[in-house]
N, C-alpha and C positions, 0 to 999 in steps of 0.2 A: 308525160318524165317529168317538168316541172311539179305536175301535183305531187307526184313523187316523193321527188325531193322536200316540198313544202312540209310534207306527212311526217316525214323524218327527223325532221327539223321540229318543227313540233313538240315530237315526242323527246326528244334530247332535250327541247328547252322544260318538259314540264318533269322529266326526272334527275334534272341536276339540282335540284333544294333533296332531293330523298339522298341521292348517293353521297349530297354534302352533309347531311343530318348523321348515313351511316357510318362516314370515315372517321364522323368527331362527334365520339358517344360523352357521353355524361360520368367524366373518369375525374377524381379528383387532381387538379392543376396547380401549380404556384401560382398565378395569376389570380386565384381564388381565394378570398380570405377564410379564416377557419369558422364554420357553423357549429351553433350550441352542438349538434348532436356528435360532431366529431370532436368533440372538443371531450364529453363527455366520456367516449370512445376511447382516447389517449388516457384520460385519468384514471379511468379502471384498466386500460393494460397495461401503465407501468406503474402504477403505483403497488406498492412491495414485492416489487421485482427485485431480485437478489442477481447483481452482476462482482465481476470481478475488476479490479482499480489499475488500470495502466501507468496512472502516473501519480505523482506526491498530493494529500489534497490535502492545505492546511485547514487545521480547526479554526472556527468561526463564522460569522455572520460574514465576512469575506469569503466566497468561492473561488472556482474557477468560472470561466465564461469561453463560448465558441460559438465565432460568428465566421460563417465563411469556410469551416475547415480548420480554423486557426485558434489557439488558445490563448486565452490569456490569463491573467497579467504572465509576465517572462518569467521563466527560470528562475530569476537575480529577484524578484519579487517575490515567488512563490518561497522562496527560500528564507526570505526577511517576513515573512507572514508565519512559517513556520518556527523561525527561532521566537517569537510572541509570541506564537499559539499555543504551537505543538500541530501532530500530527494526527488528522481525524485519521486519514485511512493511508498504506504505504502503496506500492506496486505490489499487487499481487492479491494485496488480501480483499476480503468478500464483504461488501457491504449492503446496505437496503436500502433501497428506493421509498422510503416513508412518507412523502406527498410529493404531489405535480401540482405547480400552482402557473395558469394558463394567462399571462396578462397580454395587454394592449399589442407590445411588438417584442415578448419573449414569451418560454417556458422556462419556470425556475424547478429544478428537480433536487427536493432538501434529502439529505444523506444521512442517516442512524440519527434522524431525528431533527436534522439541520443545524445551524449553526448559529438559533437563537432560540433562548427559550421562552417555551410554549406554555402560556399555564390553563388549569382547564377554569370557565366560568365558576366553579362550586368552590375554586379553590379562593375567592375572594371575598365569598360567605363566611361569616362567623356567626358562633351563635355563645351566647354569655347567661352566667349565673352568678350571686351572688357577686358581682363588682371584677366578672375576669371574663375572658371570652376565648373562643379558639378556633381556629379554622375547621370549617366543617369537611374540606377536604384532604386534613392531616397536612402534615409539613411537607414540602419539595422534596423528592431524594436527593437533588442534587441543583444548586444552584447556579450551574454552569452548563452550559449545553456544551458538549462534545460532540457532536458532527459537521456538518458542512453542506454545499450546496456548489450544482451545476447549472449555469443559465446560457440555454439557446435563447439568442439575437437575431434578430432581423430586420430591417431596413425600414420598412410603414407597418408593417403590421404581421400576424401570425399566419400565413400559407395555409391552405386544406393540406392536411399532411395523413397519412395512415400509423399505425404502431410501427412499424418496418422501417417507414421512412425517418423516424426518429431515431430510433435503434441506430440507423446509419450515420445520422449525424453526431453521435453523439462515441460513434467510436472510437475520436481520437482520445476519450478519458479511459470509457466502457470498453467491456470485451462481456457481448452478450453470448457470447461461443464458446468459451471456454467451460470444459467438463470439470473441471478441478481447480485447486488452488495451485497447484504444481505446475497445470499447462499455463492458468494464468501467469503466473510468475515467470515462467522462462519464454513467455512471451517477448517480457519487456527487457530481455538481456538481451547482448550481442550475439549475431549467429557461432560465434568460435565456443562462449560460454555453454548455448544452448549445444549445442551438440557433445561439448566433453560433458554436462548433466546428462543426456541421451545413451549415451556409450557406459555411464558412472564413471568416469573419469574424473583426477583432481589435477588443478591448474595453479601455478606460483601467481598467487594474485588475485586468486579466489577471495570473496569474504565467507563467513560461518556459514551463513544461509546457504549459498550456492554449496559446500560444502555437505551440507546435509539433505540438500536435494540431490545430490552428485550419489553418496553413498549411503546416507541413513544416518541415524546419529551415532556416534563413536561409544563403544562397547569400550570402551577404559581410554582415561586421557592422564597425561601427567603432569607437571609442573615443575620447571626447573631454571636457573643459569645459563647462561653461552658461555664460551672462552673470556667474552669481554664483558659478564656480566649484565648482560642484557635479561629483562626476563622472557619468557615463552610458554606458551602451551603445546601440548603433541598433542593427538587426537591417535589414536592404534587402531587399523584397521586391519582382522584376518587375525587367523594363528599358525605358527609351523604345524605340519612342512608346508603348508600355502602361503600363497602369497601374502604378503604382511607390509601394510603401507603406515607411514609416519609422518600425520601432516603437520604440520610445525607453524603456529600462528605468532607473531606479532604484533599485538594489538587485537584489530579482527580482522586483519588478512594471512593469506599463507606465505608466508617466506621462505620457507624451505619443503623437499617432499622428498622423503626415501623411501624407494621401493627394495623388499628382501624377494626376489622371484624367488620360483621353486626349484630349480637348478643351482641357489645359492648367489646368484650374481646380484651385487647393490648398485643400484642407480640413484645417482640423487642429481636433483635440479635445484638448483635458488637463483637462476636468474628468471624475472618477472614474464610468462607469459602474454597474462593478460592487465590491460591497465582499467581498471574503472576510477570513474570519480562518480564516486556515489553521493549522492545530494545528504541522505543523512549522517552519513559520515561530516560532510563539511557543517552540516547542522552542531552536531554534536562539539565538535572540536571548535568551532564558533563559541557554544557554550561556555567552554572550558577554558574561555582566553581572560586575562587578567582584568580583573574587576575596576573601573575607575576609580581613583583615590577622593570623589564624595562620594561614593557609593553608602546608603543605607546601613546601620551595624548599631548592634544593642553593647558594643561596649564602650566604656565610661572613655571623656576625655585622660588619654595618657596612657589606655591599657593596651594590650598585645593581646592576639589569638594565639593559645596554646599549640604548637604545630604538634599534627600528629599525626604519622606515616599513616601511607596511604597504603593500606591491606585490602582492598580491593580484588588484585589481580594477587596477593599473596597467598599461597599454599598455606593451609592451616595443621601440617601436616609433612612429613617430609615422604617425595614419593619414590619409587625404584626407577632405575633408570631404562633408557626403552625397549633396552633387550629384556628386563627379568618381570617376572610377574609378582614374584614376592613381594609384600607388603615389608616394608621397615618398620621400624619401632621407631616412635615418637622422639621427638629433640631430649635429650639427657635419661630416658631408659626410661620415664616413667611408664606404669602400666594405663593402658585404658583407663576409662571411669567405670566402664562395666566389667574388668577384671578387679578392680580395688573394694566393689561393691559385692562382691564375693558371686558373682552371678557365670563366672567362666564355667 
């Protein structure tokens, strides 16, 4: 009996290493450092990948960084970078990962060429004749880079990873699963707005892009002033006897929605149904703030700038009322230039 127990014990001891090795196969682990072979696989897998953006990307050398699932810099700092350098991509835009750089403690993904201008070696070579020289590669197409970058940061070193694991780490900034730009854009919006766009409805407080995604581009537009003298633009969808929607914008947001139903009922909504704090709009507002007194100018001392009316939102011709589709004559009754030229 003792011999039988001893035999079983000895067999268990011999099989133990095999069991451990079978339960712990050689698979990629976060405790292992990235190997040169895996490095090449990641670079080949993600270079030239087209993805959709979830968050604004500032243009320039300083892009976004992701560490432990958190994105830096903060929204306020990103806003400041966008004010200074502009947008490289907006939420919902499709971009290209043009280069992947794997460093000791980070992986850098250059977007749309990156935020730093790269020159080819042959652009530094010049050929000359008769005392003049010219670069072999020709003049650069642009003096400034228009892209950005996203960096995955790690504590000690870049661990062993697969391409799918890298995509999951980039999920706070990139959407690799969206099928089209509309789907990627909707994912960046609040649930209430997503549902409205899905049902092709307009909410007071939407911006122009949201209305276009919900209803499409408007067949007709009119520009006018309300009773208070405030300029507005109205987009008209539908034709009687079908339902007709009059979507009124003040600035870039919907301020009034009027719906004429099939049975003749008139529905008017002016109360804000969604409150959006668009970063792009805040950037535009800050850019239009008054310049400081010591701002550079081309005017001579004592010379004042000529004031010109802002005609960016002013209509070029008189527009018909929302209920009319017949165009009106231009102000003053002057015939269009093509009629004056005898082309009518």
